[in-house]
ROSE-4610 file (N, C-alpha, C; in Angstrom, 1 decimal, always signed):
// ROSE-4610
residu = [X/X/X/X/X/X/X/X/X/X/X/X/X/X/X/X/X/X/X/X/X/X/X/X/X/X/X/X/X/X/X/X/X/X/X/X/X/X/X/X/X/X/X/X/X/X/X/X/X/X/X/X/X/X/X/X/X/X/X/X/X/X/X/X/X/X/X/X/X/X/X/X/X/X/X/X/X/X/X/X/X/X/X/X/X/X/X/X/X/X/X/X/X/X/X/X/X/X/X/X/X/X/X/X/X/X/X/X/X/X/X/X/X/X/X/X/X/X/X/X/X/X/X/X/X/X/X/X/X/X/X/X/X/X/X/X/X/X/X/X/X/X/X/X/X/X/X/X/X/X/X/X/X/X/X/X/X/X/X/X/X/X/X/X/X/X/X/X/X/X/X/X/X/X/X/X/X/X/X/X/X/X/X/X/X/X/X/X/X/X/X/X/X/X/X/X/X/X/X/X/X/X/X/X/X/X/X/X/X/X/X/X/X/X/X/X/X/X/X/X/X/X/X/X/X/X/X/X/X/X/X/X/X/X/X/X/X/X/X/X/X/X/X/X/X/X/X/X/X/X/X/X/X/X/X/X/X/X/X/X/X/X/X/X/X/X/X/X/X/X/X/X/X/X/X/X/X/X/X/X/X/X/X/X/X/X/X/X/X/X/X/X/X/X/X/X/X/X/X/X/X/X/X/X/X/X/X/X/X/X/X/X/X/X/X/X/X/X/X/X/X/X/X/X/X/X/X/X/X/X/X/X/X/X/X/X/X/X/X/X/X/X/X/X/X/X/X/X/X/X/X/X/X/X/X/X/X/X/X/X/X/X/X/X/X/X/X/X/X/X/X/X/X/X/X/X/X/X/X/X/X/X/X/X/X/X/X/X/X/X/X/X/X/X/X/X/X/X/X/X/X/X/X/X/X/X/X/X/X/X/X/X/X/X/X/X/X/X/X/X/X/X/X/X/X/X/X/X/X/X/X/X/X/X/X/X/X/X/X/X/X/X/X/X/X/X/X/X/X/X/X/X/X/X/X/X/X/X/X/X/X/X/X/X/X/X/X/X/X/X/X/X/X/X/X/X/X/X/X/X/X/X/X/X/X/X/X/X/X/X/X/X/X/X/X/X/X/X/X/X/X/X/X/X/X/X/X/X/X/X/X/X/X/X/X/X/X/X/X/X/X/X/X/X/X/X/X/X/X/X/X/X/X/X/X/X/X/X/X/X/X/X/X/X/X/X/X/X/X/X/X/X/X/X/X/X/X/X/X/X/X/X/X/X/X/X/X/X/X/X/X/X/X/X/X/X/X/X/X/X/X/X/X/X/X/X/X/X/X/X/X/X/X/X/X/X/X/X/X/X/X/X/X/X/X/X/X/X/X/X/X/X/X/X/X/X/X/X/X/X/X/X/X/X/X/X/X/X/X/X/X/X/X/X/X/X/X/X/X/X/X/X/X/X/X/X/X/X/X/X/X/X/X/X/X/X/X/X/X/X/X/X/X/X/X/X/X/X/X/X/X/X/X/X/X/X/X/X/X/X/X/X/X/X/X/X/X/X/X/X/X/X/X/X/X/X/X/X/X/X/X/X/X/X/X/X/X/X/X/X/X/X/X/X]
num = [1/1/1/2/2/2/3/3/3/4/4/4/5/5/5/6/6/6/7/7/7/8/8/8/9/9/9/10/10/10/11/11/11/12/12/12/13/13/13/14/14/14/15/15/15/16/16/16/17/17/17/18/18/18/19/19/19/20/20/20/21/21/21/22/22/22/23/23/23/24/24/24/25/25/25/26/26/26/27/27/27/28/28/28/29/29/29/30/30/30/31/31/31/32/32/32/33/33/33/34/34/34/35/35/35/36/36/36/37/37/37/38/38/38/39/39/39/40/40/40/41/41/41/42/42/42/43/43/43/44/44/44/45/45/45/46/46/46/47/47/47/48/48/48/49/49/49/50/50/50/51/51/51/52/52/52/53/53/53/54/54/54/55/55/55/56/56/56/57/57/57/58/58/58/59/59/59/60/60/60/61/61/61/62/62/62/63/63/63/64/64/64/65/65/65/66/66/66/67/67/67/68/68/68/69/69/69/70/70/70/71/71/71/72/72/72/73/73/73/74/74/74/75/75/75/76/76/76/77/77/77/78/78/78/79/79/79/80/80/80/81/81/81/82/82/82/83/83/83/84/84/84/85/85/85/86/86/86/87/87/87/88/88/88/89/89/89/90/90/90/91/91/91/92/92/92/93/93/93/94/94/94/95/95/95/96/96/96/97/97/97/98/98/98/99/99/99/100/100/100/101/101/101/102/102/102/103/103/103/104/104/104/105/105/105/106/106/106/107/107/107/108/108/108/109/109/109/110/110/110/111/111/111/112/112/112/113/113/113/114/114/114/115/115/115/116/116/116/117/117/117/118/118/118/119/119/119/120/120/120/121/121/121/122/122/122/123/123/123/124/124/124/125/125/125/126/126/126/127/127/127/128/128/128/129/129/129/130/130/130/131/131/131/132/132/132/133/133/133/134/134/134/135/135/135/136/136/136/137/137/137/138/138/138/139/139/139/140/140/140/141/141/141/142/142/142/143/143/143/144/144/144/145/145/145/146/146/146/147/147/147/148/148/148/149/149/149/150/150/150/151/151/151/152/152/152/153/153/153/154/154/154/155/155/155/156/156/156/157/157/157/158/158/158/159/159/159/160/160/160/161/161/161/162/162/162/163/163/163/164/164/164/165/165/165/166/166/166/167/167/167/168/168/168/169/169/169/170/170/170/171/171/171/172/172/172/173/173/173/174/174/174/175/175/175/176/176/176/177/177/177/178/178/178/179/179/179/180/180/180/181/181/181/182/182/182/183/183/183/184/184/184/185/185/185/186/186/186/187/187/187/188/188/188/189/189/189/190/190/190/191/191/191/192/192/192/193/193/193/194/194/194/195/195/195/196/196/196/197/197/197/198/198/198/199/199/199/200/200/200/201/201/201/202/202/202/203/203/203/204/204/204/205/205/205/206/206/206/207/207/207/208/208/208/209/209/209/210/210/210/211/211/211/212/212/212/213/213/213/214/214/214/215/215/215/216/216/216/217/217/217/218/218/218/219/219/219/220/220/220/221/221/221/222/222/222/223/223/223/224/224/224/225/225/225/226/226/226/227/227/227/228/228/228/229/229/229/230/230/230/231/231/231/232/232/232/233/233/233/234/234/234/235/235/235/236/236/236/237/237/237/238/238/238]
x = [+137.8/+138.1/+136.6/+135.3/+134.0/+133.9/+133.2/+132.5/+131.4/+131.0/+129.5/+129.4/+129.6/+129.0/+127.9/+127.0/+125.0/+124.5/+123.9/+123.8/+121.9/+121.8/+120.8/+120.9/+119.7/+119.9/+120.3/+119.3/+120.0/+121.1/+121.6/+122.6/+123.9/+123.8/+125.3/+124.9/+123.2/+123.7/+123.6/+122.8/+122.9/+121.6/+122.4/+121.6/+120.9/+119.3/+118.7/+118.1/+119.0/+118.5/+119.6/+120.5/+122.0/+121.6/+121.4/+121.2/+122.3/+121.7/+122.6/+123.5/+125.1/+125.4/+125.6/+125.0/+125.5/+127.1/+127.9/+128.5/+129.8/+131.2/+132.1/+132.0/+132.4/+132.8/+134.0/+134.8/+136.6/+136.2/+135.6/+135.8/+134.2/+135.1/+133.3/+133.8/+132.5/+132.3/+133.4/+133.6/+134.2/+133.5/+132.1/+130.7/+130.2/+130.4/+129.9/+129.0/+128.7/+128.9/+128.8/+130.1/+129.6/+129.4/+128.5/+127.5/+128.3/+128.6/+129.2/+128.8/+129.1/+128.9/+129.4/+128.6/+129.6/+130.3/+131.3/+132.7/+131.3/+132.0/+131.9/+132.6/+131.2/+132.1/+133.3/+133.8/+135.0/+134.9/+136.0/+135.9/+135.0/+134.5/+133.8/+134.4/+133.4/+134.0/+132.1/+132.7/+131.5/+132.6/+131.8/+132.0/+132.0/+132.6/+132.3/+130.2/+129.8/+128.3/+127.5/+128.5/+127.7/+126.7/+127.3/+127.0/+128.0/+127.7/+128.8/+128.9/+129.9/+131.4/+131.9/+132.0/+133.3/+134.5/+134.6/+135.3/+136.5/+137.7/+139.1/+139.4/+140.0/+140.6/+141.6/+142.1/+143.0/+144.0/+145.6/+146.4/+146.7/+147.7/+148.6/+148.6/+148.2/+149.0/+148.8/+147.3/+147.1/+145.8/+145.4/+144.3/+143.3/+142.1/+141.1/+141.0/+141.1/+141.3/+140.7/+139.6/+138.0/+136.7/+135.7/+134.5/+133.3/+133.0/+131.9/+129.9/+129.4/+128.3/+127.1/+126.2/+125.5/+124.6/+124.1/+122.7/+122.1/+120.7/+119.6/+118.5/+117.2/+115.7/+115.1/+113.7/+113.7/+112.2/+111.3/+109.5/+109.8/+109.0/+108.3/+108.7/+109.5/+109.9/+111.0/+111.3/+112.7/+113.7/+114.9/+116.2/+116.9/+117.8/+118.0/+119.9/+120.6/+121.5/+121.8/+122.8/+123.3/+124.9/+125.5/+126.4/+127.5/+129.0/+129.9/+129.6/+129.7/+130.2/+130.3/+132.1/+133.2/+133.2/+131.9/+132.1/+132.8/+133.3/+133.3/+133.7/+133.6/+133.9/+134.9/+135.6/+136.9/+137.1/+135.4/+135.6/+135.6/+135.4/+135.0/+134.3/+132.9/+131.4/+131.3/+130.4/+130.1/+129.2/+128.1/+126.8/+127.1/+125.7/+125.4/+124.3/+124.3/+122.7/+122.9/+124.2/+124.5/+124.0/+122.0/+122.0/+120.1/+119.9/+118.6/+117.4/+117.6/+116.0/+116.6/+117.5/+118.0/+117.9/+118.2/+118.0/+119.2/+119.1/+121.0/+120.8/+122.1/+122.8/+122.2/+122.8/+121.7/+120.7/+120.3/+118.6/+118.4/+119.5/+119.2/+118.0/+117.3/+116.6/+116.5/+116.3/+116.4/+115.2/+115.0/+113.7/+114.9/+116.1/+117.3/+118.5/+119.0/+120.2/+121.1/+121.8/+121.9/+121.8/+120.4/+120.1/+120.6/+120.9/+121.8/+123.0/+124.0/+125.4/+125.2/+124.8/+124.9/+124.2/+123.3/+122.5/+123.8/+124.3/+125.2/+126.5/+127.2/+128.4/+127.7/+127.1/+126.8/+125.9/+125.1/+124.5/+125.0/+125.8/+126.3/+128.1/+128.8/+130.7/+130.9/+130.1/+130.6/+130.2/+128.9/+128.3/+128.8/+127.5/+126.8/+128.1/+129.1/+129.6/+131.1/+131.8/+133.1/+134.2/+134.8/+135.8/+136.6/+137.7/+139.4/+139.4/+138.5/+139.0/+137.9/+138.1/+137.4/+135.9/+135.1/+134.1/+133.2/+133.2/+132.3/+131.4/+130.8/+129.3/+129.7/+128.6/+128.0/+127.0/+126.5/+124.8/+124.2/+123.7/+123.1/+121.3/+121.0/+120.1/+119.3/+120.8/+120.8/+121.9/+121.7/+122.8/+123.2/+124.5/+125.1/+126.0/+126.2/+126.6/+128.4/+129.5/+129.8/+131.0/+131.2/+132.0/+133.1/+133.3/+133.7/+133.6/+133.6/+132.4/+133.5/+134.3/+134.9/+135.0/+133.7/+133.0/+134.3/+135.5/+136.1/+136.7/+136.7/+136.9/+136.2/+137.2/+136.2/+135.4/+134.7/+134.0/+133.5/+133.3/+132.9/+130.7/+130.8/+129.5/+128.5/+127.3/+126.3/+125.5/+125.1/+124.2/+124.8/+126.1/+126.8/+126.1/+125.9/+125.4/+127.0/+127.9/+129.1/+130.4/+131.0/+132.7/+133.3/+134.2/+135.3/+136.1/+137.0/+138.1/+139.2/+139.3/+140.1/+140.0/+138.7/+138.4/+138.7/+138.6/+138.7/+139.9/+139.1/+140.6/+140.0/+141.8/+141.9/+142.0/+142.0/+142.7/+141.9/+142.9/+142.4/+142.7/+141.4/+141.9/+142.2/+142.5/+143.7/+144.7/+145.8/+147.2/+148.1/+147.4/+147.6/+147.2/+146.4/+145.6/+146.4/+146.5/+147.6/+146.4/+147.2/+146.8/+146.9/+146.2/+145.9/+146.9/+147.3/+148.1/+147.3/+145.9/+145.9/+145.6/+146.1/+145.6/+145.1/+143.8/+142.5/+143.1/+142.1/+142.1/+141.8/+142.8/+142.9/+142.3/+142.4/+142.1/+143.0/+143.2/+144.9/+145.5/+146.1/+146.8/+148.3/+149.1/+150.4/+150.9/+152.0/+152.8/+152.3/+152.6/+151.9/+150.8/+149.8/+148.6/+147.2/+146.1/+145.4/+144.3/+142.8/+141.9/+140.6/+139.9/+138.9/+137.9/+137.4/+135.8/+135.2/+134.9/+134.3/+134.7/+136.3/+136.5/+136.9/+136.8/+136.5/+137.6/+138.9/+140.4/+141.8/+142.7/+143.7/+144.1/+144.7/+144.9/+146.5/+146.9/+147.9/+148.1/+149.2/+148.9/+150.0/+149.1/+150.0/+150.5/+151.3/+152.1/+151.4/+151.7/+151.3/+151.1/+152.3/+152.4/+151.8/+151.6/+150.8/+149.6/+148.8/+147.4/+147.5/+148.3/+147.8/+148.0/+148.4/+148.5/+147.2/+146.7/+145.3/+144.3/+144.7/+143.5/+143.5/+144.1/+144.3/+143.8/+144.2/+143.9/+142.3/+142.4/+141.2/+140.1/+140.5/+138.8/+139.2/+140.1/+140.6/+139.3/+137.9/+137.3/+138.0/+137.8/+138.5/+138.9/+137.5/+137.1/+137.7/+138.5/+139.4/+140.4/+140.7/+142.4/+143.0/+142.0/+142.5/+142.2/+141.3/+141.1/+142.7/+143.2/+144.1/+145.4/+145.5/+146.7/+146.7/+145.3/+145.6/+145.5/+146.1/+146.4/+147.9/+148.1/+149.7/+150.2/+149.8/+151.0/+150.5/+149.2/+149.4/+150.6/+150.6/+151.7/+153.5/+153.1/+154.3/+154.4/+153.6/+153.7/+154.2/+153.8/+153.8/+155.5]
y = [+112.1/+112.6/+113.6/+112.7/+113.7/+112.1/+112.0/+111.1/+111.0/+109.7/+108.9/+108.8/+109.0/+107.9/+108.9/+107.9/+108.3/+107.7/+108.5/+107.8/+108.2/+107.4/+107.2/+107.2/+107.7/+107.1/+105.6/+104.6/+103.1/+102.3/+103.2/+102.9/+103.1/+104.1/+105.0/+104.3/+103.5/+103.0/+103.8/+105.2/+106.2/+105.4/+105.1/+104.3/+106.2/+106.2/+107.0/+106.5/+105.4/+104.7/+104.3/+105.6/+105.1/+105.2/+104.9/+105.3/+105.8/+106.4/+108.2/+107.4/+107.7/+106.8/+108.2/+108.2/+109.6/+109.2/+108.4/+108.2/+106.7/+106.9/+105.7/+105.1/+103.6/+102.8/+102.6/+102.5/+102.2/+100.8/+99.9/+98.3/+98.0/+97.7/+97.4/+95.5/+94.7/+93.4/+93.1/+91.9/+92.1/+91.4/+91.2/+90.8/+91.7/+93.3/+94.6/+94.9/+95.3/+95.6/+96.7/+97.5/+98.4/+99.4/+100.3/+101.0/+101.5/+101.4/+101.8/+103.2/+104.0/+104.8/+104.5/+105.2/+104.7/+106.0/+105.3/+106.1/+106.9/+107.8/+108.9/+107.8/+107.7/+106.7/+107.5/+106.2/+106.5/+107.7/+108.5/+109.8/+110.4/+110.6/+111.8/+112.6/+113.3/+114.1/+115.1/+115.7/+116.6/+118.4/+119.0/+120.4/+120.8/+122.8/+123.0/+123.1/+123.5/+123.5/+121.9/+120.8/+119.6/+118.9/+119.4/+119.0/+117.8/+116.6/+115.7/+116.2/+116.2/+116.4/+116.0/+115.5/+114.7/+115.9/+116.8/+117.9/+118.2/+117.6/+117.7/+119.4/+118.5/+119.6/+120.0/+121.7/+122.3/+122.6/+122.4/+122.0/+124.0/+124.4/+125.4/+125.8/+126.7/+127.6/+126.9/+125.8/+125.4/+126.5/+126.1/+126.8/+125.9/+126.5/+125.6/+126.1/+124.9/+124.0/+123.1/+123.1/+122.6/+123.4/+122.8/+123.2/+122.3/+123.2/+122.7/+123.2/+122.0/+122.1/+121.9/+122.9/+122.4/+121.6/+120.9/+120.1/+120.3/+121.0/+120.9/+120.7/+121.4/+120.1/+121.7/+121.1/+122.0/+121.6/+122.0/+121.5/+120.4/+119.4/+118.1/+117.0/+117.2/+116.0/+116.1/+117.1/+117.2/+117.9/+117.7/+118.1/+118.6/+119.5/+120.9/+121.2/+120.8/+121.7/+122.9/+123.8/+125.0/+125.2/+125.6/+125.1/+126.8/+126.3/+126.9/+128.5/+128.7/+130.5/+130.6/+130.5/+130.2/+129.7/+128.5/+127.5/+128.1/+127.2/+127.7/+126.6/+126.2/+125.0/+125.1/+124.3/+124.2/+124.7/+125.7/+127.1/+127.9/+128.3/+129.2/+130.0/+129.0/+129.6/+129.3/+130.2/+130.5/+129.7/+129.6/+128.7/+127.4/+126.7/+125.3/+124.9/+124.9/+124.5/+124.2/+123.2/+122.5/+122.1/+121.2/+120.1/+120.9/+120.0/+120.0/+121.1/+120.9/+121.2/+122.5/+122.9/+123.9/+124.0/+123.3/+122.7/+122.8/+124.3/+124.8/+123.4/+122.9/+122.8/+122.5/+124.8/+125.6/+125.1/+125.1/+124.1/+123.1/+122.2/+120.6/+120.2/+119.0/+118.7/+117.3/+116.6/+115.5/+114.7/+113.0/+113.1/+112.2/+112.3/+111.7/+113.1/+112.9/+113.1/+112.8/+111.2/+110.7/+111.2/+111.4/+111.4/+112.7/+113.6/+115.2/+114.4/+113.5/+113.8/+112.9/+111.5/+111.2/+111.4/+112.8/+113.6/+114.3/+114.9/+116.1/+115.4/+114.1/+113.8/+113.1/+112.5/+111.6/+112.4/+113.9/+114.8/+116.2/+116.3/+117.6/+117.3/+117.6/+117.0/+116.4/+114.8/+114.6/+115.2/+115.6/+115.8/+117.1/+117.7/+119.4/+120.5/+120.4/+121.2/+121.0/+119.8/+119.3/+120.1/+119.8/+120.3/+119.9/+120.0/+119.5/+119.5/+120.3/+120.2/+119.2/+118.9/+117.4/+119.0/+117.6/+117.8/+117.5/+118.4/+117.8/+118.3/+117.8/+118.2/+118.6/+119.4/+119.5/+119.1/+118.6/+118.2/+118.9/+119.9/+120.8/+120.1/+118.7/+119.0/+118.4/+118.1/+117.4/+118.1/+118.1/+118.1/+117.3/+116.9/+115.5/+116.4/+115.5/+115.6/+114.4/+114.8/+113.8/+114.0/+113.1/+113.3/+111.7/+112.0/+110.6/+109.9/+108.3/+106.8/+106.1/+106.2/+105.7/+106.0/+104.2/+104.5/+105.5/+104.8/+105.4/+106.6/+107.4/+108.4/+109.4/+110.4/+111.2/+111.6/+112.1/+113.2/+112.1/+110.9/+110.0/+110.1/+110.4/+111.7/+110.3/+109.7/+108.9/+109.0/+110.6/+111.1/+111.7/+111.8/+112.1/+110.9/+112.2/+110.5/+110.4/+110.6/+109.9/+109.9/+108.8/+108.3/+109.5/+109.8/+110.6/+111.0/+109.0/+109.5/+110.4/+111.2/+112.4/+113.3/+113.3/+114.4/+113.5/+112.5/+111.7/+112.2/+113.2/+112.8/+111.4/+111.5/+110.5/+111.4/+110.7/+110.7/+109.5/+110.0/+109.1/+109.7/+109.9/+110.5/+109.8/+108.7/+107.8/+107.9/+108.1/+108.5/+107.0/+106.3/+104.6/+103.6/+104.2/+102.9/+102.7/+101.7/+101.3/+101.9/+102.5/+103.9/+102.6/+102.8/+102.5/+102.9/+102.6/+102.8/+104.2/+105.2/+105.9/+107.1/+106.2/+107.4/+107.7/+106.5/+106.0/+105.7/+105.2/+104.0/+102.5/+101.7/+100.3/+99.7/+99.1/+97.6/+97.0/+97.3/+97.0/+97.8/+98.0/+99.0/+98.4/+99.9/+100.0/+98.8/+98.4/+97.8/+98.3/+97.8/+97.8/+98.6/+98.4/+99.1/+97.8/+98.2/+96.9/+98.1/+97.5/+98.2/+97.8/+99.0/+99.2/+99.8/+98.5/+98.7/+99.9/+99.9/+101.3/+102.0/+102.2/+103.5/+103.9/+103.0/+102.7/+103.9/+102.9/+103.6/+102.5/+102.6/+102.3/+102.2/+101.6/+102.2/+101.2/+101.7/+101.2/+100.1/+99.0/+97.5/+97.7/+97.8/+97.7/+96.5/+96.3/+95.4/+94.4/+93.6/+92.8/+93.4/+94.0/+94.7/+96.0/+96.8/+97.8/+96.9/+96.1/+95.9/+95.7/+94.6/+94.3/+95.1/+96.4/+97.9/+98.7/+98.6/+99.2/+98.5/+97.5/+96.5/+96.9/+96.1/+96.7/+98.1/+99.1/+100.2/+100.3/+99.9/+100.5/+100.2/+98.6/+98.2/+98.4/+99.6/+99.9/+101.5/+101.6/+102.7/+104.1/+105.0/+106.1/+105.5/+105.4/+105.3/+104.1/+103.0/+102.0/+102.8/+103.3/+103.7/+104.7/+106.1/+107.1/+106.6/+105.3/+104.7/+103.5/+103.2/+102.2/+102.9/+104.4/+105.4/+106.1/+106.4/+106.2/+105.2/+104.0/+103.1/+103.5/+103.1/+103.5/+104.3/+105.1/+106.9/+106.1/+105.7/+105.1/+104.3/+103.1/+102.4/+103.3/+104.2/+105.1/+105.2/+106.1/+107.0/+106.0/+104.8/+103.8/+103.8]
z = [+109.9/+111.2/+111.9/+111.0/+111.5/+112.6/+113.2/+114.5/+114.1/+113.9/+113.6/+114.7/+115.9/+116.8/+117.5/+117.2/+117.7/+119.2/+120.1/+121.3/+121.5/+123.0/+123.5/+124.4/+125.5/+126.9/+127.2/+126.2/+126.3/+125.5/+124.7/+124.4/+124.6/+125.6/+126.5/+128.3/+128.4/+129.5/+130.7/+130.6/+131.8/+132.6/+134.0/+135.2/+135.7/+135.8/+136.4/+137.2/+137.9/+139.7/+140.3/+140.1/+140.9/+142.0/+143.3/+145.1/+145.1/+145.8/+146.6/+148.1/+147.7/+149.2/+150.1/+150.9/+152.2/+152.7/+152.8/+153.2/+152.9/+152.8/+152.6/+154.3/+153.9/+154.8/+154.7/+155.5/+155.3/+155.4/+156.2/+155.9/+155.7/+154.6/+153.7/+153.1/+153.7/+152.8/+151.8/+151.7/+150.6/+149.1/+150.0/+148.7/+148.2/+149.0/+149.0/+147.3/+146.5/+145.2/+145.1/+144.4/+144.1/+143.1/+143.1/+142.3/+141.4/+140.3/+138.8/+137.9/+137.7/+136.6/+135.3/+134.4/+133.5/+132.4/+132.2/+131.7/+130.7/+129.4/+129.0/+127.4/+126.7/+125.4/+124.8/+124.3/+123.6/+122.6/+122.5/+121.1/+121.2/+123.4/+123.5/+124.7/+125.0/+126.1/+126.2/+127.9/+128.0/+127.9/+127.4/+127.6/+128.3/+128.7/+130.2/+130.5/+129.5/+129.8/+129.8/+130.1/+129.7/+128.6/+127.4/+126.4/+125.7/+125.6/+124.5/+123.5/+122.8/+121.6/+121.4/+120.6/+119.3/+119.6/+119.8/+119.0/+120.3/+119.7/+120.4/+121.1/+121.8/+122.9/+122.2/+122.1/+121.5/+122.7/+122.3/+123.4/+122.9/+123.6/+124.7/+123.1/+122.8/+120.9/+119.5/+119.7/+118.4/+117.8/+116.2/+116.4/+115.8/+115.6/+115.1/+113.7/+113.4/+112.3/+111.3/+112.3/+111.3/+111.7/+111.3/+112.1/+112.3/+113.5/+114.6/+114.3/+114.4/+113.7/+115.4/+115.5/+116.9/+116.7/+117.0/+117.5/+118.2/+117.8/+118.5/+118.6/+119.3/+119.2/+118.3/+117.2/+116.6/+116.9/+117.8/+118.3/+118.9/+119.4/+120.1/+119.2/+118.0/+116.9/+116.4/+115.7/+115.0/+115.9/+115.3/+115.6/+114.5/+114.8/+113.6/+114.1/+113.0/+112.6/+112.5/+113.6/+113.5/+112.8/+112.1/+111.2/+111.9/+112.0/+112.1/+111.7/+112.5/+111.9/+110.6/+111.2/+110.2/+108.9/+108.8/+107.8/+106.8/+106.1/+104.1/+103.6/+102.4/+101.6/+100.9/+99.4/+99.5/+98.4/+97.9/+96.9/+97.5/+99.1/+99.7/+100.1/+99.9/+99.6/+100.7/+102.0/+103.1/+103.2/+102.6/+102.6/+101.9/+102.4/+101.8/+101.3/+99.8/+99.7/+98.0/+98.0/+97.1/+96.4/+97.1/+96.1/+95.4/+95.1/+94.0/+94.8/+96.5/+96.4/+97.5/+96.9/+97.7/+99.2/+100.0/+101.2/+101.8/+102.6/+103.6/+104.6/+104.4/+105.3/+107.1/+106.8/+107.9/+108.6/+109.8/+109.9/+109.0/+108.8/+108.2/+109.2/+108.9/+110.2/+110.0/+110.9/+110.9/+112.4/+112.5/+113.9/+115.1/+114.9/+115.5/+115.9/+117.0/+116.6/+115.5/+115.5/+115.0/+113.6/+113.3/+111.8/+111.5/+112.3/+111.8/+111.4/+112.5/+112.4/+110.6/+110.5/+109.2/+107.7/+108.5/+107.5/+106.3/+107.5/+106.8/+106.3/+106.9/+106.7/+105.1/+104.9/+103.4/+102.2/+102.7/+101.8/+101.2/+102.2/+102.4/+102.3/+103.5/+103.3/+102.4/+101.8/+100.4/+98.9/+99.6/+98.1/+97.4/+98.7/+97.8/+99.1/+99.7/+100.4/+100.9/+99.5/+100.3/+100.6/+101.6/+102.1/+103.2/+103.0/+102.9/+104.7/+105.3/+107.0/+107.2/+108.7/+109.4/+110.2/+110.6/+111.5/+112.6/+113.4/+114.3/+114.8/+115.5/+116.6/+117.9/+118.3/+119.7/+119.9/+120.7/+121.2/+122.2/+121.6/+122.8/+122.9/+122.8/+123.0/+124.8/+125.4/+126.8/+127.3/+128.8/+129.8/+130.4/+130.6/+131.7/+132.5/+132.9/+134.3/+134.6/+135.0/+135.6/+136.9/+137.2/+138.8/+138.9/+140.5/+140.7/+141.0/+140.4/+140.3/+141.5/+142.1/+142.7/+144.3/+145.1/+146.3/+147.6/+147.0/+148.6/+148.6/+147.4/+147.1/+148.3/+148.5/+149.8/+148.8/+147.7/+146.6/+145.7/+145.8/+145.1/+144.9/+143.4/+143.1/+142.3/+143.5/+142.8/+141.7/+142.1/+140.7/+139.8/+139.4/+137.9/+137.1/+136.1/+134.6/+134.3/+134.3/+133.5/+133.9/+135.0/+135.8/+135.1/+136.2/+136.0/+136.8/+136.7/+138.1/+138.2/+137.2/+137.0/+138.5/+138.4/+139.8/+141.4/+141.4/+142.6/+143.8/+145.4/+145.6/+146.9/+147.8/+148.8/+150.1/+151.2/+151.7/+153.4/+154.4/+156.0/+157.1/+158.0/+158.8/+160.1/+160.1/+161.2/+160.5/+161.0/+160.5/+161.3/+161.8/+161.8/+160.9/+160.3/+159.4/+158.3/+157.5/+156.2/+155.0/+154.4/+153.4/+151.3/+151.0/+149.9/+149.1/+148.1/+146.3/+146.9/+146.6/+146.0/+147.4/+148.7/+149.6/+150.7/+150.9/+150.9/+152.7/+153.3/+154.3/+153.5/+153.6/+153.5/+154.6/+154.5/+155.4/+156.1/+157.8/+158.7/+159.1/+159.9/+160.5/+161.1/+160.9/+160.6/+162.2/+162.2/+163.0/+164.4/+165.4/+166.3/+166.8/+166.0/+166.1/+166.1/+166.9/+166.0/+165.7/+164.6/+164.7/+166.2/+166.5/+167.4/+166.9/+167.1/+166.2/+167.2/+168.0/+169.3/+169.0/+168.7/+168.1/+166.9/+166.0/+164.4/+164.4/+165.4/+164.7/+164.5/+164.5/+164.5/+166.4/+167.1/+168.6/+168.7/+170.0/+169.7/+170.8/+170.0/+171.1/+172.1/+173.6/+175.1/+175.0/+175.6/+176.6/+177.5/+178.0/+179.2/+180.1/+180.3/+181.7/+181.7/+180.4/+180.6/+180.6/+180.2/+180.5/+181.5/+182.1/+184.3/+184.7/+184.0/+185.3/+185.1/+183.8/+183.4/+184.2/+184.1/+184.7/+185.7/+186.1/+187.9/+188.7/+187.9/+188.6/+188.2/+187.0/+186.3/+187.4/+188.2/+189.1/+190.6/+191.0/+192.1/+192.6/+193.2/+193.2/+193.9/+193.9/+194.3/+195.8/+196.7/+198.0/+198.7/+197.7/+198.2/+198.1/+197.6/+197.2/+197.6/+198.3/+199.5/+200.2/+200.2/+202.5/+202.4/+201.5/+201.0/+201.8/+200.8/+201.5/+202.8/+204.0/+205.0/+205.8/+205.3/+206.3/+206.4/+204.9/+205.0/+205.0/+205.5/+206.5/+207.4/+208.2/+209.5/+210.1/+209.1/+209.1/+209.4/+208.8/+208.5/+209.7/+210.3/+211.7/+212.7/+212.4/+214.2/+214.3]
């Protein structure tokens, strides 16, 4: 029940140089590579404050039946554990200083976050402060952000530390465009429409007769058109 995942920026693959995308293009070349954000490691999640944790999410009506300790920095070199304020072992003891050095689990120190996790698991929960309840941790040494990692989404966030596509939103401003299963604009237009690159939208396909009419009228200048009407009027009067 205890999460033993450890991490570092390199192990999690956090890319601090992901390029910022100012807008999305609805017609991209197939060869264009999409920037990808890293998913939150399996078994972990972000708290509302942006901390990594392996603590489960309680469903409605559920009560907490486990211990959660915090991991914090302790100076420039060490990390320390802050015990769950409700902790007690299987003998009802609220403290945990059962080893020969009388070293309390609260403020237990190590040189890495993983060292804190493994140290409490092996030295305390299984030896000095045994308990039947599960143990989880919250790493408060660094805050992270999560955001939509789909470049086709309206709210794609290239600056997020982790990818969370559950927050992605999609729309298409061209009602005549083919829509994808997600709801954004796809490649292609609905029947009876064709893509106009100048307007960047799908326009109605005109019949040959409509095209010829538009073509002829577009080439008649206002002066010629008015002159033609005048001549026609004279012919009628004669």
